[in-house]
N, C-alpha and C positions, 0 to 999 in steps of 0.2 A: 504494500500500500504506500503511495507516495507521501512523503512528509510535507508539512507546510512549506518548508524551505524549497523543496523540489518543485512544488506547485507554483510558488512565487517565481522561481527561475524559469519555469516553462512559460508563464505568462509574460515575463520580460522578453523571452526569445520570440514569442508570438508577436508581441508589439513591435519588436525590432524588424521582424520579417515583413510585417505589414507596412512599416515605414519604407523599407527597401522596395517593396512592390509598388508603393505609391509613386516613388521616383521612377522606377523602371517602366511603369505603365503609361508614363506621359507620352512616350513615342514608341509604338510598336513598329519594328521594321517590316514584319510580316503580319498583316491583319489576321491571318488564320490562327496566329498564336493566341489571340484573345479568347478563342472558344475554350481551349483547355483551362485558361485562367478562370473563366466564368464557372466552369464545372467545379474546379477546386474551391472557389469561393462559395459555391452552393453547399458543398460538404462542410466547409468551415463555418458557414452560417448556422447550420443545424447543431454543430458542436458548440457554438457560442450560446445558443438557446439552452442547451443542456447545462452548460457551465453556470449561466445565470440562475437557472432553477436550483441547482445544487448549492450555490452560495446563499441563495435566499433560504433554503432549508436549514443550512448551518446556523444562520442568524436566528431562526425560530427555535431550533433544538438547543442552542446554547444561550438562550435568552436569560436563563437563571444566573448566568455568569456576567451579565451586562451591568455596568455601572458607568456613571459619568465621571468626569475628572474630580468632582468633589465627593465621590463615593456614594452618590445617591442611586440606589438600585432602581427605583421607580422611573427615574429619568432615563437610565440606561436601558431599561426594558422597553419603554416607549420608542426609543431610537432604534433598538434592535428590530422590533416589529415593523416600524416604519420603513427601515432599510429593506427588510424582506419583501414588503408590499411593493416598494418601488422597483426592486429587482425583478419581481414577477411581472410587473407591468412592462418593464424593459424587454423581458423574455417574450411577452405577447407581441410587442412591436417588432421584434426580430423575426417572429413567425410570419407576420404580415409582409415584412420586407423579403423574407425568403421566398414566399409565394410569387412575388413579382420577379425576383431573380431567377426562379425556376422557369417562368414563362419566357424571360429574356434568353435563357440558356437554350431553350427549345427553338426559339426563333433564330438565334445565332447558328444553330445546327443546320438550318436550311439554307444558309448562305454559301455560295460558291464564289470565292474571291478570285478575281481576274487581275493579272499584272497591270493592265492598262485600264483607265477609267472609261466609262461610256462617254461618247462625244457630247451627247446632249446634257450630261450632268457636270461637265467640266466648266464650271463657272469661273471666269477670270477674277483674280483678286489683286489687291494692292496692299500697301502697308501704311498704317497711320502711326504718327509719333505719339507715344505715351508720355515719356519724360526724357529730358536732356539735361545731364549734369556735367559740370566742368569745374576744374580747380579743386578747392577743398571739398566741395559737395560731392565730387566723384571719388574721393578717397575710399569711403567705406564700400561702395559697390565694386570698385576695382580690387580692393583687398579680398572681398568675398569671392570674386571671380578667380583671383589668383590662388587662393587657398582651398576653396571648396568646389569651384567649377561653375559652368554657366547655368546649370539648373538652379542652384541656390542663388545665383545672381538674379535670375528671373524672379524667383520667389520674393526677393527683397524689392526689386524695382516695380513689381506688379502692384505694390501698395498705392502707386500713383494712378492706377487705371480705374476710372470711374465709369467704365462701360460706355453707354451711348453719349454721355456728357463729354468724355474724352474724345470719342470719335467725331462728334459735332465740332468741337474746338479745333481739332486737327484739320477738318475739311474747310472750316471758315478761314483758317490762317494759312492754308496751303501746305501743311505739313503732311503730305501724302506722297508716297514714292512707289515706283514700279517694282523696285527691288530694295531690300535693306542694304546699307553699306555702299552707297553710290559715291562716297568721297574717296579721295586718294589716301592710301594706307589704312583704310577702314578694315577692321577685322570683324567677322560676323559669326555668331553662334546661334543656331535656331533650336528652340525647344517647343514643340507643339505649334501653337499659333503665335508664339512670341519670338522675337529676334533681338539679341543683345548685340549692339554695335559699339566697338571700342576703337579709338584712334590713339595709340600709345605716343605718337609724336606730338599731338596737340594736347592730349591728356583729358579726353572726354569719354563719357559712356552714355549711351541712350538705349531706350527700350521701345521697340515698335511692335504693333499687333496687326496680324493679318485682317484685312477688311474686304468684304465682298459687297460691291455696290448693289443696291436693291434692284435696279432695272436690269442687271445682268445675272441676277441670282436664279438658281434653279427653283421652279415653282414650289416644291415641297421642302426646300431647305429651311432649317430653323435658324432664327437670329441668335447670335451668341449673347448670353446674359451678362450682366455686370460681373466683373471679376471679384473674388472675395477680397475683403479689405483686411489689412494686417496693421495693427498698431505698432508693433515692434517685432518683426519676424524672428523666429528662433533660427539660429545658424545651424542647419543640419548638414552632416557630411553626406553628400550625394554619392550613391554607388555608381553613378555614371560619370563622376568627375575624375579627371586625371589624378592618379596617385591615391585614389580613395581606397579604403579597406575593402577587400573582397567579401561579398555577402555570403553567408552560409546558405546552401541550397535548402529550399523548403522540403521537409519530409513529405514523402508521398502519402496522399490521403488514404484512409482505410478503404479497402475494396472487398469487404466481407459481406456486402448486402445488408448492412445493419440499418437501424431505424432512421439514420440521418441522411440516407440517400434513397429517395422515393423511386418506385419502379419506373415512372415515366422518364426520369433523368437517366437512370441506368440503361433504359432501352435506347435512348438517344445516343448515349456514349458508345454503346455496343454497335449501333448502326454506323457511327462515324469512325469506328475502328480504334477507339481509345481504350477499349478493354474494360473489364470490371474488376 
């Protein structure tokens, strides 16, 4: 039976693996890779639901041992039961999220990815300026870029992206470009829909975002929403950054037909040749 220390270590490893996956999944070289990731996330989601239930149960079973910092058992008991209730509510929400993920997994299984896009879906795009920093203001993003890599630099600079407001300001001021890094000696690093442009000779760094003009956009294409705001981004070591530590491969999910992998997902995996 795993000890509390072992369980804590396992949780830390799972958290670190998810952080690594969050960075790696920003740009898949092969779209077909996404299908296997969704399947593994489906299994992980069911395991998460089980973990939440089990931790809630421990709070209930051990409630007699609960006290607050002042030694008040009644207060500790209330908090233990409240924690258990909130954890069970979280488990129910995970269940609902899993149902949607399962449907997405099935839909993804019907996709045949082609190396070239369909001509009618290839909407031209340009790049709008999000932020331009020079001199002392550029020191921190340049340090992040040098120490952690362009993914973390994008995470930092994206705090200046206000979505439609940023796009409109760039259009009104003419800060729209056919390609990022059109200046002499510009160095460009692209991460998803963002591009970091650095000019080491002049000492500036800028962030641009891909923009598709509405009148040339494919009919069903969704408009990008506002980027998440960050008050003071945590400096994370990106697994895709040069010199970054190698991530430990995720352990293979259980394939024993257990309760956390429903038959409809198992059937799709088998049909796609992923095995059970």
